[in-house]
Backbone as numpy.savetxt, mean C-alpha at the origin, in Angstrom:
# Nx Ny Nz CAx CAy CAz Cx Cy Cz
7.33 7.81 19.31 8.30 7.67 18.23 8.44 9.00 17.53
9.66 9.40 17.21 9.92 10.64 16.52 9.44 10.60 15.09
9.16 11.79 14.55 8.63 11.87 13.19 9.61 11.34 12.15
10.88 11.64 12.34 11.87 11.17 11.37 11.96 9.65 11.41
11.96 9.08 12.60 11.96 7.62 12.72 10.70 7.03 12.10
9.57 7.69 12.33 8.31 7.22 11.76 8.39 7.23 10.24
8.93 8.30 9.68 9.07 8.40 8.23 9.96 7.27 7.71
11.04 7.00 8.40 11.96 5.93 7.97 11.27 4.57 8.08
10.47 4.37 9.13 9.74 3.11 9.28 8.73 2.93 8.15
8.04 4.01 7.80 7.07 3.92 6.71 7.77 3.61 5.39
8.92 4.22 5.18 9.67 3.95 3.95 10.14 2.49 3.93
10.57 2.00 5.07 10.97 0.60 5.19 9.77 -0.32 4.88
8.62 0.04 5.40 7.39 -0.71 5.08 7.16 -0.73 3.58
7.24 0.44 2.96 7.02 0.52 1.52 7.98 -0.38 0.77
9.24 -0.36 1.17 10.23 -1.21 0.49 9.86 -2.68 0.64
9.43 -3.06 1.83 9.02 -4.45 2.05 7.79 -4.82 1.25
6.81 -3.93 1.19 5.61 -4.20 0.40 5.95 -4.31 -1.09
6.83 -3.43 -1.55 7.26 -3.52 -2.96 7.95 -4.85 -3.24
8.77 -5.27 -2.33 9.49 -6.54 -2.49 8.49 -7.70 -2.54
7.53 -7.71 -1.64 6.52 -8.76 -1.64 5.72 -8.76 -2.95
5.36 -7.58 -3.43 4.61 -7.50 -4.68 5.43 -8.02 -5.85
6.70 -7.64 -5.89 7.57 -8.10 -6.97 7.72 -9.62 -6.94
7.93 -10.18 -5.76 8.06 -11.63 -5.64 6.78 -12.33 -6.06
5.65 -11.77 -5.68 4.36 -12.36 -6.05 4.17 -12.32 -7.56
4.48 -11.17 -8.17 4.34 -11.04 -9.63 5.27 -12.01 -10.34
6.49 -12.17 -9.85 7.42 -13.13 -10.45 6.92 -14.55 -10.31
6.38 -14.88 -9.17 5.82 -16.22 -8.97 4.67 -16.45 -9.94
3.83 -15.46 -10.10 2.68 -15.61 -10.98 3.07 -15.79 -12.43
4.21 -15.24 -12.82 4.63 -15.33 -14.22 4.81 -16.78 -14.66
5.24 -17.64 -13.76 5.47 -19.03 -14.13 4.56 -20.00 -13.41
3.54 -19.47 -12.75 2.69 -20.32 -11.93 1.31 -20.46 -12.56
0.52 -21.27 -11.92 -0.86 -21.46 -12.32 -1.68 -21.83 -11.11
-2.92 -22.19 -11.34 -3.79 -22.53 -10.21 -3.22 -23.62 -9.30
-2.37 -24.48 -9.82 -1.77 -25.54 -9.00 -0.91 -24.96 -7.88
-0.50 -23.73 -8.03 0.36 -23.07 -7.05 -0.43 -22.29 -6.00
-1.74 -22.54 -5.94 -2.59 -21.80 -5.02 -2.15 -21.87 -3.55
-1.68 -23.00 -3.05 -1.27 -22.99 -1.63 -0.17 -21.95 -1.35
0.82 -21.88 -2.21 1.88 -20.89 -2.02 1.35 -19.48 -2.23
0.53 -19.30 -3.25 -0.05 -17.99 -3.50 -0.92 -17.53 -2.33
-1.72 -18.43 -1.79 -2.58 -18.08 -0.66 -1.74 -17.67 0.54
-0.68 -18.39 0.80 0.21 -18.05 1.92 0.80 -16.66 1.71
1.22 -16.38 0.49 1.80 -15.06 0.20 0.75 -13.95 0.26
-0.47 -14.24 -0.19 -1.55 -13.25 -0.11 -1.81 -12.89 1.35
-1.84 -13.89 2.21 -2.10 -13.65 3.64 -0.95 -12.84 4.24
0.27 -13.19 3.90 1.43 -12.45 4.43 1.41 -11.00 3.97
1.05 -10.79 2.70 0.99 -9.42 2.19 -0.12 -8.65 2.89
-1.28 -9.27 3.03 -2.40 -8.59 3.68 -2.03 -8.18 5.11
-1.33 -9.06 5.81 -0.91 -8.75 7.18 0.09 -7.59 7.19
1.07 -7.63 6.31 2.07 -6.55 6.24 1.40 -5.23 5.86
0.45 -5.29 4.95 -0.26 -4.09 4.51 -1.08 -3.50 5.66
-1.79 -4.34 6.40 -2.58 -3.86 7.56 -1.68 -3.22 8.61
-0.56 -3.87 8.89 0.37 -3.31 9.88 0.90 -1.96 9.43
1.24 -1.87 8.15 1.72 -0.61 7.60 0.64 0.46 7.71
-0.59 0.10 7.39 -1.68 1.08 7.44 -1.87 1.60 8.87
-1.68 0.75 9.85 -1.76 1.21 11.24 -0.68 2.22 11.56
0.55 1.94 11.13 1.65 2.89 11.37 1.42 4.19 10.59
0.93 4.06 9.38 0.69 5.25 8.57 -0.42 6.11 9.20
-1.45 5.47 9.71 -2.52 6.22 10.36 -1.98 6.95 11.59
-1.12 6.29 12.34 -0.51 6.94 13.50 0.28 8.18 13.06
1.01 8.06 11.96 1.80 9.18 11.46 0.89 10.34 11.03
-0.19 10.01 10.34 -1.12 11.05 9.89 -1.76 11.73 11.10
-2.13 10.96 12.12 -2.72 11.56 13.31 -1.72 12.48 14.00
-0.46 12.09 14.01 0.58 12.94 14.57 0.69 14.24 13.79
0.63 14.14 12.47 0.70 15.35 11.64 -0.48 16.28 11.88
-1.65 15.71 12.05 -2.86 16.52 12.25 -2.80 17.34 13.54
-1.96 16.94 14.47 -1.82 17.69 15.73 -0.86 18.87 15.58
-0.20 18.97 14.45 0.75 20.07 14.22 0.07 21.21 13.47
0.62 22.41 13.64 0.16 23.50 12.75 0.76 23.26 11.36
-0.08 23.22 10.34 0.37 22.93 8.98 -0.09 24.01 8.02
0.61 24.12 6.93 0.21 25.05 5.87 -1.07 24.54 5.22
-1.79 25.41 4.53 -2.97 24.95 3.80 -2.63 23.84 2.78
-1.47 23.95 2.17 -1.05 22.93 1.21 -0.82 21.58 1.88
-0.22 21.63 3.06 0.02 20.39 3.80 -1.30 19.77 4.25
-2.23 20.62 4.70 -3.55 20.11 5.07 -4.26 19.50 3.87
-4.11 20.12 2.72 -4.71 19.57 1.50 -4.09 18.21 1.16
-2.79 18.09 1.35 -2.12 16.80 1.09 -2.66 15.73 2.02
-2.91 16.08 3.28 -3.47 15.11 4.23 -4.89 14.71 3.83
-5.68 15.68 3.37 -7.04 15.34 2.92 -6.99 14.43 1.70
-6.13 14.76 0.75 -5.99 13.93 -0.45 -5.53 12.52 -0.08
-4.60 12.45 0.83 -4.12 11.15 1.29 -5.25 10.34 1.89
-6.05 10.96 2.74 -7.15 10.25 3.38 -8.13 9.68 2.36
-8.50 10.50 1.38 -9.42 10.02 0.34 -8.81 8.89 -0.47
-7.55 9.02 -0.81 -6.89 8.00 -1.63 -6.74 6.69 -0.87
-6.47 6.77 0.41 -6.31 5.55 1.21 -7.64 4.81 1.33
-8.71 5.54 1.53 -10.02 4.89 1.58 -10.30 4.19 0.26
-10.06 4.87 -0.85 -10.30 4.28 -2.17 -9.42 3.06 -2.39
-8.16 3.14 -1.99 -7.24 2.02 -2.15 -7.69 0.83 -1.30
-8.06 1.09 -0.08 -8.50 0.02 0.81 -9.75 -0.67 0.25
-10.71 0.12 -0.25 -11.92 -0.46 -0.82 -11.60 -1.29 -2.07
-10.70 -0.78 -2.88 -10.29 -1.53 -4.09 -9.64 -2.86 -3.70
-8.77 -2.82 -2.71 -8.09 -4.02 -2.25 -9.09 -5.01 -1.64
-10.03 -4.50 -0.84 -11.04 -5.36 -0.23 -11.90 -6.02 -1.31
-12.30 -5.26 -2.32 -13.07 -5.82 -3.43 -12.28 -6.89 -4.16
-11.00 -6.65 -4.35 -10.13 -7.61 -5.02 -10.10 -8.93 -4.26
-9.91 -8.85 -2.96 -9.84 -10.06 -2.13 -11.17 -10.81 -2.18
-12.27 -10.08 -2.12 -13.59 -10.72 -2.16 -13.84 -11.38 -3.52
-13.47 -10.70 -4.60 -13.73 -11.22 -5.94 -12.86 -12.44 -6.25
-11.59 -12.36 -5.91 -10.65 -13.39 -6.33 -10.48 -14.45 -5.25
-11.53 -15.23 -5.12 -11.50 -16.40 -4.24 -10.64 -17.48 -4.90
-10.20 -18.46 -4.15 -9.43 -19.54 -4.79 -10.17 -20.17 -5.97
-11.49 -20.34 -5.86 -12.25 -20.92 -6.97 -12.24 -20.01 -8.19
-12.37 -18.70 -7.97 -12.37 -17.76 -9.10 -10.98 -17.67 -9.73
-9.97 -17.73 -8.91 -8.59 -17.72 -9.44 -8.38 -18.94 -10.32
-8.82 -20.08 -9.84 -8.69 -21.33 -10.61 -9.44 -21.23 -11.94
-10.60 -20.57 -11.93 -11.42 -20.47 -13.14 -10.88 -19.45 -14.14
-10.14 -18.45 -13.66 -9.68 -17.38 -14.56 -8.28 -16.91 -14.16
-7.32 -17.78 -14.31 -5.94 -17.45 -13.94 -5.43 -16.20 -14.67
-5.59 -16.08 -15.99 -5.09 -14.86 -16.67 -5.77 -13.59 -16.15
-7.07 -13.66 -15.87 -7.76 -12.49 -15.33 -7.26 -12.12 -13.95
-6.99 -13.14 -13.14 -6.46 -12.89 -11.80 -5.09 -12.22 -11.88
-4.24 -12.75 -12.74 -2.90 -12.17 -12.88 -2.99 -10.71 -13.31
-3.85 -10.42 -14.28 -4.03 -9.04 -14.74 -4.54 -8.15 -13.61
-5.50 -8.66 -12.83 -6.05 -7.88 -11.72 -5.00 -7.61 -10.65
-4.19 -8.62 -10.34 -3.14 -8.44 -9.33 -2.13 -7.39 -9.78
-1.69 -7.48 -11.01 -0.70 -6.52 -11.51 -1.25 -5.10 -11.53
-2.53 -4.94 -11.88 -3.15 -3.61 -11.86 -3.25 -3.08 -10.43
-3.63 -3.94 -9.51 -3.70 -3.53 -8.10 -2.32 -3.14 -7.58
-1.32 -3.91 -7.94 0.04 -3.59 -7.52 0.49 -2.26 -8.09
0.18 -1.99 -9.36 0.55 -0.70 -9.96 -0.07 0.46 -9.19
-1.34 0.31 -8.82 -2.01 1.36 -8.05 -1.36 1.58 -6.69
-0.97 0.51 -6.04 -0.33 0.64 -4.73 1.05 1.26 -4.86
1.78 0.88 -5.89 3.10 1.50 -6.11 2.97 3.01 -6.35
1.98 3.40 -7.14 1.76 4.83 -7.39 1.42 5.56 -6.09
0.58 4.94 -5.25 0.19 5.56 -3.99 1.40 5.71 -3.08
2.24 4.69 -2.99 3.43 4.76 -2.13 4.38 5.84 -2.64
4.53 5.96 -3.95 5.40 7.01 -4.50 4.85 8.39 -4.14
3.52 8.56 -4.23 2.90 9.83 -3.86 3.17 10.14 -2.39
2.98 9.14 -1.53 3.20 9.34 -0.10 4.64 9.74 0.18
5.58 9.08 -0.48 6.98 9.39 -0.26 7.32 10.80 -0.72
6.62 11.29 -1.72 6.87 12.63 -2.23 6.13 13.70 -1.42
4.91 13.40 -0.95 4.08 14.43 -0.34 3.87 14.27 1.17
3.76 13.05 1.64 3.48 12.82 3.05 4.75 12.73 3.88
5.71 11.97 3.41 6.94 11.77 4.19 7.68 13.07 4.48
7.77 14.01 3.54 8.42 15.27 3.91 7.71 16.01 5.04
6.39 15.84 5.13 5.68 16.48 6.26 6.15 15.88 7.57
6.37 14.58 7.59 6.86 13.93 8.81 8.25 14.40 9.17
9.04 14.71 8.14 10.39 15.19 8.38 10.38 16.68 8.73
9.20 17.31 8.68 9.10 18.72 9.03 9.35 19.66 7.89
9.42 19.15 6.66 9.69 19.98 5.51 8.40 20.17 4.70
7.62 21.17 5.08 6.35 21.40 4.39 6.56 21.98 3.00
7.71 22.53 2.71 7.96 23.08 1.37 8.00 21.98 0.33
8.64 20.84 0.65 8.74 19.73 -0.30 7.38 19.04 -0.49
6.55 19.08 0.51 5.28 18.34 0.47 4.21 19.10 -0.32
4.37 20.37 -0.49 3.34 21.16 -1.16 3.32 20.92 -2.65
């Protein structure tokens, strides 16, 4: 797959993940523990979409690592790698902590935790679109 197509696919993934997060947040605004079956289904769908995206993103990063890059571009790749590990660990901890029983016991806390996690993911996607995607398009000047 070409780098430009890969960049467009990653952006499409981001748009889909943002849409899923927005729909989930809207559902949570008027929902409660009684809505757990729908929430669980959406959590699973989001987790699957996120894993698939991470696979495509890893492929893109591996492709970039095979190119000659500026020191700034290499630094962006290192920063990206560290941030992705931190994000993945945060998301994994969130899933482990917020079991259906815990959600039922602390709905307001769960909602707050979900919205904070979503904010972090939105920030990460914005960073990637500003710093990583231009590298895929071959424009190292914009990524620095």
